[in-house]
C-alpha positions in Angstrom: 181.7 248.6 80.2 181.0 246.3 77.2 182.7 242.9 76.8 183.8 242.4 73.2 184.6 238.8 72.1 186.5 238.0 68.8 185.2 234.7 67.3 187.8 232.1 66.6 190.5 234.4 68.2 190.1 233.4 71.9 190.3 237.1 72.8 187.9 239.3 74.8 188.4 242.8 75.8 186.5 245.4 77.9 185.7 248.8 76.2 183.5 251.9 77.0 179.9 252.0 75.5 180.2 254.3 72.2 183.6 252.7 71.2 183.7 251.9 67.4 184.3 248.4 66.2 187.4 249.4 64.6 188.9 250.9 67.8 187.8 247.5 69.6 189.6 245.5 66.9 192.9 247.6 67.2 192.6 247.6 71.0 192.9 243.8 70.8 195.9 244.1 68.5 194.1 242.6 65.7 194.5 243.5 61.9 191.8 245.5 60.1 192.2 247.2 56.7 191.0 250.7 56.9 191.8 252.3 53.4 190.2 255.7 54.3 191.7 255.6 57.7 188.5 255.3 59.5 186.8 258.3 58.4 183.8 256.4 57.2 184.0 257.1 53.3 185.1 253.7 51.9 182.9 251.0 53.4 185.8 248.6 53.2 186.2 247.8 56.9 183.1 245.4 56.9 182.9 242.8 59.8 180.2 240.6 61.1 179.1 241.7 64.5 176.5 240.2 66.7 175.3 241.8 70.1 174.4 245.2 71.4 175.1 247.8 68.7 173.7 251.1 68.0 171.6 251.1 65.0 173.4 251.9 61.8 173.4 255.7 61.1 172.8 257.2 57.8 176.5 257.2 56.8 176.8 253.6 57.6 173.6 252.5 56.2 174.7 253.7 52.6 177.4 250.7 52.8 175.2 248.1 54.2 172.0 248.4 52.4 172.5 245.6 50.0 174.1 243.3 52.5 172.4 240.7 54.3 172.9 239.5 58.0 175.0 241.3 60.8 177.4 243.1 58.5 178.5 246.4 59.8 181.0 249.0 59.0 183.6 248.8 61.6 184.7 252.5 61.8 181.1 253.7 62.1 179.6 251.0 64.2 179.6 251.7 67.9 178.9 249.2 70.7 176.4 249.5 73.5 177.0 246.5 75.3 178.5 243.0 74.9 179.3 242.3 71.3 180.9 239.4 69.3 183.0 240.2 66.1 
């Protein structure tokens, strides 16, 4: 199991490795705007995530190439282990 913590929300949940960040956010009953309904074509569900995540795949990389830091696309990024969003 991976522990997902939500900074400034005092919420933590446990999820299976391979869970997308958008699913983590929804399981914690938090709001995330997903205009493309999480099919990975708009890049609008950007979040800052730090921790054990799979490296960005090519479909996610298209949206984050020009973005510095730990920005990820929530509907495409998947957790491996403990992560803070």
